[in-house]
Backbone bond lengths (Angstrom), bond angles and torsions (degrees), N, CA, C in turn:
res aa  C-N    CA-C-N  psi(-1)  N-CA   C-N-CA  omega(-1)  CA-C   N-CA-C  phi
1 M - - - 1.410 - - 1.562 111.91 -
2 L 1.310 120.63 -33.64 1.383 124.12 -179.22 1.583 110.19 -66.73
3 R 1.335 112.13 -42.42 1.512 114.46 -177.76 1.546 109.80 -64.57
4 S 1.308 118.43 -41.32 1.448 115.86 -179.64 1.503 111.70 -70.36
5 G 1.335 118.63 -28.42 1.499 119.20 178.21 1.569 110.49 -68.93
6 I 1.352 114.34 -39.71 1.405 117.48 174.35 1.508 112.54 -62.60
7 G 1.270 121.19 -41.18 1.440 125.56 -179.11 1.509 109.40 -67.87
8 I 1.308 117.81 -41.02 1.462 122.08 175.86 1.560 108.28 -61.60
9 A 1.315 117.83 -47.25 1.503 120.36 178.77 1.488 110.82 -60.89
10 L 1.293 122.58 -43.15 1.384 123.04 178.88 1.545 111.84 -64.11
11 I 1.261 118.93 -44.31 1.569 124.77 -179.52 1.512 106.78 -61.84
12 A 1.353 117.83 -48.42 1.424 125.85 179.12 1.593 110.20 -54.39
13 S 1.293 107.15 -52.70 1.606 112.57 -176.56 1.496 109.96 -61.96
14 F 1.412 117.58 -40.77 1.456 119.93 -177.76 1.536 111.76 -68.72
15 V 1.363 116.58 -38.71 1.426 116.20 171.96 1.532 115.49 -62.79
16 G 1.392 114.72 -40.82 1.451 118.08 176.46 1.517 108.60 -66.08
17 L 1.291 121.76 -42.00 1.458 118.34 176.27 1.466 117.81 -60.60
18 A 1.287 115.66 -30.00 1.445 119.31 179.41 1.526 112.11 -61.89
19 G 1.272 120.49 -29.97 1.384 122.10 -176.97 1.571 113.74 -99.74
20 C 1.261 114.90 1.28 1.469 118.73 -177.74 1.516 114.95 -85.78
21 A 1.265 120.42 146.93 1.441 122.34 -174.48 1.445 113.01 -103.93
22 T 1.212 121.81 -24.53 1.464 123.90 -174.61 1.537 110.95 -130.15
23 K 1.312 113.11 164.55 1.506 118.96 -176.84 1.574 107.03 -67.58
24 E 1.261 120.28 -40.72 1.461 122.37 179.05 1.562 110.37 -56.48
25 R 1.302 117.29 -45.19 1.463 117.86 -176.33 1.578 107.06 -72.89
26 M 1.375 119.20 -32.71 1.490 116.54 -176.00 1.552 105.40 -74.29
27 I 1.321 122.27 -34.56 1.486 119.28 179.44 1.505 109.48 -72.71
28 G 1.349 121.32 -36.22 1.371 122.11 174.50 1.505 116.74 -60.67
29 T 1.382 115.40 -41.49 1.397 124.98 -178.70 1.597 110.38 -66.25
30 A 1.345 114.51 -48.47 1.444 121.00 178.83 1.478 112.71 -61.11
31 T 1.288 113.20 -48.57 1.524 119.76 178.73 1.458 111.59 -62.22
32 G 1.290 117.01 -49.75 1.484 120.22 172.50 1.461 119.65 -50.58
33 A 1.336 114.01 -45.37 1.445 122.10 176.41 1.543 113.15 -60.47
34 A 1.274 110.98 -45.88 1.508 118.34 179.33 1.551 112.06 -63.28
35 I 1.305 114.21 -43.02 1.528 116.30 179.78 1.501 107.19 -74.44
36 G 1.276 119.83 -35.90 1.457 117.50 178.02 1.484 113.99 -64.85
37 A 1.385 118.02 -36.92 1.460 123.03 176.49 1.447 109.33 -68.83
38 A 1.284 122.96 -38.43 1.481 125.97 -179.74 1.546 112.92 -65.59
39 V 1.361 112.18 -41.89 1.456 119.74 -178.35 1.557 110.94 -71.66
40 S 1.273 113.73 -43.80 1.604 118.10 -177.82 1.517 110.40 -88.77
41 D 1.258 121.30 11.76 1.499 126.74 178.55 1.568 107.84 55.91
42 G 1.262 117.84 42.70 1.393 122.11 174.48 1.487 117.48 89.62
43 G 1.294 117.27 9.08 1.459 122.86 -177.47 1.439 114.17 -71.15
44 K 1.297 118.29 141.60 1.493 124.86 -171.51 1.555 108.43 -63.36
45 V 1.329 116.83 -46.98 1.462 122.47 -175.76 1.517 108.79 -62.00
46 G 1.304 118.40 -49.01 1.502 127.40 177.55 1.503 109.74 -56.27
47 T 1.369 117.25 -49.87 1.450 117.31 -177.37 1.515 112.12 -62.02
48 L 1.398 111.88 -46.20 1.569 116.73 -176.36 1.576 107.71 -68.40
49 G 1.285 114.83 -38.51 1.505 118.14 176.75 1.496 113.33 -59.87
50 G 1.366 113.19 -45.37 1.495 114.83 176.94 1.437 114.09 -62.67
51 A 1.422 113.54 -40.26 1.474 113.42 179.22 1.580 114.08 -63.99
52 M 1.352 115.51 -33.74 1.386 118.90 175.52 1.521 115.61 -63.98
53 V 1.365 113.28 -44.69 1.395 120.70 177.88 1.572 111.34 -66.01
54 G 1.359 117.72 -38.03 1.429 121.60 174.70 1.503 114.20 -63.39
55 Y 1.403 113.31 -38.06 1.486 117.11 177.23 1.500 110.66 -61.48
56 G 1.342 114.73 -48.24 1.453 123.44 176.04 1.533 114.08 -50.43
57 L 1.373 110.78 -51.07 1.509 116.93 -179.45 1.622 108.28 -64.13
58 G 1.193 118.84 -39.57 1.474 123.76 177.04 1.464 111.66 -56.67
59 R 1.318 115.58 -49.02 1.451 128.22 177.69 1.578 109.56 -56.93
60 V 1.282 114.56 -49.80 1.456 119.51 178.83 1.541 112.05 -59.16
61 Y 1.308 113.25 -47.46 1.400 122.61 -178.14 1.604 109.12 -60.99
62 E 1.271 115.70 -45.48 1.437 122.45 176.55 1.513 111.94 -60.57
63 D 1.294 120.76 -45.51 1.457 124.00 175.74 1.443 113.83 -59.13
64 R 1.347 121.42 -38.68 1.415 126.79 -174.43 1.552 109.52 -79.21
65 H 1.352 118.75 -33.58 1.462 120.80 -169.75 1.511 111.86 -108.90
66 S 1.294 120.96 0.46 1.507 119.19 -178.47 1.509 109.45 -84.51
67 P 1.235 116.82 146.14 1.541 119.03 177.24 1.533 107.48 -69.25
68 K 1.291 112.49 145.00 1.555 113.71 -179.57 1.429 112.91 -113.86
């Protein structure tokens, strides 16, 4: 079960990374996917949900810390 969870987390993070524009969003997506997979014991919904939350947090971080 753990191996499939890790695989799902990696696939979800790579899919999320493909659509990301900045480093902050990529790091947020990958971290969120990993945390979501760990919390949901490799569940697809938890992994994807974590990736979406991580992407949002990366976007907020980017908005607050990028030069204007």
